[in-house]
N, C-alpha and C positions, 0 to 999 in steps of 0.2 A: 654479672657476678657479685656478690656481697658477702663480705666477709665481717663476722661479728664477734667481739670479745667480751665474755661474761668475767666480771671481777667480783670476789667475795671471799672474805677469809673464812666464812663457812662453806666449806668446799660441797656440803650436800646440797646446797642452794643452787650452785652453778651445776652440779651434776643432774639434779632434777631438771633443771630448765632444758639442758643439752638433750635429756632423753625423752621429755614430754612434749616439747613444742614442736609441731609439724614444721620445720624451718624450710623444706623443698616449697611449700605451698607459698611462702612468704618470699621466696626467690633468694634465700640465703643459702650459699653453696659451702661455706667454711665456718665453723663454730670453734673458737679458741677459749680457753679457760686460764684464769691467773687467781692466785689466792691472795694477793697483796698489790698494791699500788706500784711498787718497784718492780715486780715481776711483771705487770702490765706494760710498763714503759720499755722493758726488755724485749717484750714479744713484739711490742709496735714498731720498734727499732728493725725487726727483722722479716715483719710481715704487713701487707698491706691492708690494713684493718680500717673498715668503713663505719662500723658503729661500736660503742663501747656502752655496756651496761654494768655500772657499778655501785656496789654498796656504799652508803656515806660513811659509817664508823667503821673503820679498820684500824688495826694497830699500826703505827709508824705513819704512813701516808693516809690521809682521809680520802674518801672519795670526791669531797670538794677539793682538795689539793691536786688531786689526780686529774679531773675535768680542766682545773687551771692551767696545768702544765700541756694537757693534751691542747687546749685551746690556743697556746701561744706557739706549739712546735707542728701541730698539724690541724690547722684551721679547718679544713675540709670535713674531719671525723665528727659525726653526730654522737653525741653523749646523752645517755638516760640514766637518771639516779633512782637507786633501788634501795629502800630503808624501811625499818619498821618504825622510824619516828615521824609522827605527823606534825612536829613543831613547825609553826610557820617561819621561823626563821631560817630553818633549812630550805624550804621551798623559795624563800626569799632570796637566798644566797645562790641558789640553782640557777634561778631567773638571770641575776646579775651575771653568771658564768655563761649563759647562753645555752643552758642544757636543754635538748629536745623536749623533755618530759620528766615527770617525777611520779614514781610509782610506789605504793605503799607495801609493805610486807602484811600478812602473807599475800603472796603474788596471785592475783587472778588472771588465768591463762588467757582468756579473751582481751582483758584489758592489756595484757603485756603484749599479746599479739598486734592489737590494733596500735599500740604504741610504736613497736617496732615497723610496722607497715608504714605509719606516718613518717617516721624517719627515712625508710627507704623511698618512699614517694618524694620526699624532699630532695634525698641525693640525686635521684635520677633527673628531677627537675633541673637541679644544678648542673648536672652534667650535659643536660640537652642544651641548656643556655651556654655553657662552655663550648659545646661543640658547635653551636649556631654561631657563636662570637668569632671563633677560628675559621669557620667557612667564609664569613663575611670579611675577616681579615685577609684570607689567601685571595678572595676574589678581588679584594680591594688592591691587593699588591699585584694580582694579575693584570687588573685594568690599568693600574700605574704605569706596569711596563709597556702596554700598548700606548697608553697616552704619551709616556716620555718619548716613546720612539717615534710616534707621529710628530710631537713637536719638533725633535732633531731633524726628522727628514723634512719640515715645513722650513726649518731655518736654513738647512744646508742647500736646499733647492730655490731658496729665494724668496720665500714669503715675507712681506712686510708686516713688521709687528713694532708697536711703540714700545720704548724701554719700560714704561709703567706696566702695560699689559705683559709684557715678557716677565718681568720680575714676579708679577701676580701668579702667572703660570707656573714658574719655577719654584715658587714656594707652594702653590698648591700641589704640585707633583712632588713634593719634597727633594727638589734637586737643589744643591747646596751653592750653586754657583751665582756670581753677583754680575749683572749686565754691565756694570761701570769697570769692572776690573779685566786686564789682559787675560787671555786665555791662550794656551798651546792645544793643538789639534794633532791626534795621532791617528792614521789610517792603519789598521792591521789586516793582514790576510793570513789566513791558516795555510801552511806549508808543511812539507814532511809527510807523516802518515795521514794526516788529515785530508790530504787531496785525494785518497782512494776511499773516503768514507761517504756512506749514503747520507741523504739530507737529514734524516732523524738523527743520526749519530753527531752530524755537524752542528745541529741545534743544540745538542747537550754540550759539545766543546765549547760553542759560543758563550753557554751560561758559565761554564766552568772557567773559561778565560776571563769573564768579567768578574767573577768572584775572586780570581787570583789578583786582578788589577787593582779592585778595591782593597784587599788585604795588604799587597805590598805597598801600594802608593796612597793609601787612604789616610795614613798618619800625618804625611807631608803635605798632600794635595786634595783640594775637592776633585772629587772624581765624577764625571758623567759618562756612562758607558752604554753604548747600543748598537743594534745591526743597523749600518747605514743603507741609503737607497740603492746602492750599485754593488750589492754583495761582497761588500768588506764591513768589518767592524771598526766603528768611530769611538773614539774616547777624547774628552775634554779634560784639561788639567787646569786647575787654577790654585795659586798659593792659599793655603788655609789661612795664613796672616803674616806678620812682620817675621822674617828669618834672621834676625841680627845682621842685617846688611847683606845677605847672601842673594844675589841678583837672582831673577826668574828668568833663564833663558836655556837655550839649548845646550849649553855647556854643563849646566847643573842638572840638566835631565839625563845626561849620559849615563851616569852610575844607576839611577833608578830604573832607567829603561832596559839596562843590560840585566839587573836583578829580576826584573819582570819577566823577560825572555828567559831567563835561566830556570825560573820557577815553572814556567810553561813546559819547558823542555823536560824537566827532571820529575814533574808530577803527571804530565799528560802525554809524556813521550811522543811529543809533535814539535814543531818549529813554527816561527813566525816571520813574515815580511813586514817591516814596519816603515812608514814615512811620518816623521816628526817635524812638524812646522816651526817656524820662529814665532814668539810671542805675537798676538795681534789683537786689536780692539773686537768686541764681541759684534759690532756691526758689520765687520769685514768677514763673517763666517763663511757666506756663499763663495766669494771670490777665492778665499784660502782653499776651500775644499775643491774647487775646479783645478787649481795649481796642482794641489797635491795628489788629486785623484790620477792625474795624468803622469805621475812620478811614481805611484805605487807598481813596485816591479813584480812582474808576472814569471819572469824567466831570467836566466843568465846568473852570472857568477854573485850577483847581488841579491839572489833571490830569498836568502834566509837571513839577510842582515837588516840592521837598523840605518835607515837614510835619514839624515838629518838635512832638510831642504835649503838649497840656496841657488841663486841663478845660474852659477857656472855649472853645478851638478846637472841641473834640468837641460841646459843646452849639451853638455857633454852626452847625456843619455839620448837626446834627439839625434845626435851626429851617428853615435854608435848604430842606434836602430835604424835609421836611414840606409847605412852601408849594409846591415844584415838583410834588410828586406830588399835590396838591390837583385837578390837571388831570386826573388819571385818573377822578376821581369827580364832577366838574362834569357835570350834564345838558346835554344827553343822553349818557348813558354808552355805551360801546362796544357792549356786548350788545344795546341797544335800536335803535342804528343798523345793526347786523348783521342782525337779525330784519326790520326794515322794508326791508332791501336799500338802504339809503342807503351806496352804496359810496363815492361821493366824500366824503361827509361823514365816513364812518369812516376813510378815508385822511387827512383833515384832522385828525381827532382824533388819530390816532397821530402825526402830525408835530408837533402842538401839544404833546403829552406830551413827545416827546423833544427838542423844542426848549427846553421848560422845564428838562429835565434837563441840557441843555448848558450852561446859565447858571448852574448851582449846583453844589456838591462832592457827588457821590452815593458813597456807600460800596456795597461788595459787597450789604449787607442791603437797601439801597434799590433797587438793581436788580433783586435777587430778587423784591421786591414789584411791580415792573413787569412781570417776566416772568410772575408768577403771575396777575395782572390780565388782562394780554393773552391769556394762553394760555387762561385758564377762559372767556373771551368766544368765542375761537375754538371751542373743544370744546362749548359751548353751542349755538351756531348749527350747528355740524356735527351734532351729536347729534339736535336737532330737526328737522332735514331727513333724518334716517335714515342718516346716514353716521356712519362711523368716521374718526378724525382721519389714520390711517396710510393710508387709501384716497384721501385727497385729495393727502397729502404722505408719501412713503414713509418718510422720517425719522421721522416721528410726533413724539410728545411723550416720548421717552425721557430718562432719567436722563443719559446721556451729553450729549444734544443741550442739557438745561438746564445741565449742567455747564460747557459751552462758552459758551453764550450770556451766562450771567451775569457772564462775566470782562469784557464789553465792551458798554456801552450802545449804541456805534456798531453792534456786531455783531448786537445784538438789534433794533435799528431796521430793519437791512437784512432779517433773516430775517421779522420781523413783516409789513414791507412786501411782502414775496415771498409770505407766506402769506395775507395778504389778497388778493392778485391770485388766488391759486389758488382759495379760497373763492368769489370772484367768478365766476370761469370756471366752476367745478363747479356752483355752486347755479345761475347763470343757464343754463348747459347743462341742467340738470335741468328747469327750467321749459319750456325749448324742446322738451327731449325728449317731456315730458308732452303739450304740444300737438299735437306730431307724432304721438304715439301715438294720440291723440284722433281725428285726421284718418284715420289708417289703419283704426282701428276702424270708422269711419263708411263708408269705401269698401268695407271687406269686408261689413259688414251690407248694403250695397246691392247688390253683387254677388251675395250668397248669396240675398237676399230676392227679386231681380229676374232670376233666371237666364234667365228666358224673355223678356225684354224685350230690344229691340234697344238695349243700353247701349253706350257708346262712353267713351273716356277723356275727351273733352271734355264729354259730358253729366255724367259725375260730377264732374269738376274745376268745373263750372258750380254743382253742388248744394253742394260744399263751399268755394266762393268762393276757389278758387286757379287759376293759370294751369296749363294741361294739362301743360307742360313740367315746371313746378316740381313738380306733384302727381307725376308720372311719377318724378321724381328723387328726392323724399323717400321715396316708396313703396320703391324700390328700395334706397335707403340703409337704410331701417328693416327690410326683410323680406328682402333679397337677390334678390328675383325683380321681373321687370318686372311693371307693372300690367297692361299687354295679355296677358302670358303667364298671370297668375294668373286673368284673366277668361276666358281659354280653357280653362285647367285645370279651372275651377269648372263650366263647360259640359258639358266631357268627362267629368267625374266624374258629372253629373248623368245624362248621355245612358248611361253605364254601368250606372246605377243602374236606370233605365227599362228598358234592354234586358233585364236581369237579372231584375227584380221586375215586369215588366208584360208584357201582351199587345199593347201598342200597337204600330202599323205604323210602320215607319222614316220614312215621309212624316209621321205624327203627332208623332212625338219630334222630327223636325226643325223642324217648326212650333213645338211647344212651347218649344224652346230659342231660337227667335227666328232661326232659319236660313230663309231664303227658297228655296233650292235643296238638295235632298236629295244631289245628286251633290257639292256643296260639302261639305255636311255629311259625307258618308261619307270625302271625302279628307280633312278634319281629323281624323276620328276615327282613321283608318289611320296618319296621321302621328303621332298621339299614342300609338297603342296597338299599331301594327304589324299590324293586320288591319281590314277593314271592319266595319261594324256587323253585315251579315248573318253574316259568318264568325265573329264573336264569339257571335252568338245560336245558331248551329249548334253551337259547340264547347260553350257552356254547356249 
């Protein structure tokens, strides 16, 4: 889309150009006209003009004055001068003002179109360069995000790097921290409504939380924010500079941390669980990360609070968590309940374990212990009954599943409850299936053994203590064949054998199979094999 503005105090000139030039062929979508420099400026203030074609000699503001004003205010606009004066001074001045071209009146249409086309080509080339620059800038920023995150992961997980090399990488990735200065680390876990989001939504929330952190804390602190290696967000803070004697410690961080959390609650309608370390030297980052990761609360009354780390707090959390997890190991334990198929008691056991977890502060490590205990019980009972876990739950117990479940005790509770229900359904169905298969076996043995007896579905049902309708239903469900059809097929197969391998008369075979009427037997045999017993014997 190209918009062009024609400016001349002789309006017939602009009217003629507007009417005669094939603007669409040039790629021009809008043609605007002005009768003075002042009117032209007013039009440009309200419209996105790309090219200005202006006469030089106009009352008030000349064309040269107009392009000078345009160049200072809208440097991207291309200007073409249009005049009846061929004086060299005008051309010289136009070049100084960086006009795109200089056209003499009377206007030659082909020359005018060539000049406008050249200006459009120049504009589009500039736009392409602008787009290319911004794509490269975006790509660079995206690469920086990955590089910054990888560097943080390396430092947190213990990669050794010299101070000089670290400083160079921090500068290269535009991270403002100084390796010689103390830092504070904050581990952040998204809670509240964030807990129910899918991964794509969580990625957007991570980005939004990072933006809020930089906006709220950036004026006072140098901020480095990224996604950590253990499914939590990690933020490093460092003083921007001298703060008139204000110390850099946890006490001075309480206010900024509260403000940061309030902004997340207000603008993202979620909440945060945070662990804030005391200041420590840059080279102690790995040890500080390990200590604070164990204190990142995943459940309990502290879940949506800011925890400022100290040794007493860590020990208290360990003691509380140990007491809560005792519920896992109180008899009867979960494997015993599952083995004896006490499904309601097993469900109560799980609820008791997770209810106890909700009353104390549980770290990631404690939740992982719960996960291992519950999953081991599930695998024990499944394997003992001859199943693999993935046959019961297609997700199985893979590493990705464990990685997701130990991030939230509530998510682990939901999964454990659903898995228990699937186990109950599968193992209960297995017992029922075994019982039905035993009945089917009894039925088939009776029919095979007593082929010559006048058996009926009712007689068989009475012998296996089932209603005839129900027996027929489960037989069809298990074998895919009706019980009556099966009984007839067995008689016909016996008849086929006798006709082929004995010299017995037809009426003798009829009687042996339990039929009273040879004609009826013959009719049934033909229906089954497409020929009468006599025809079959003659053919054989």
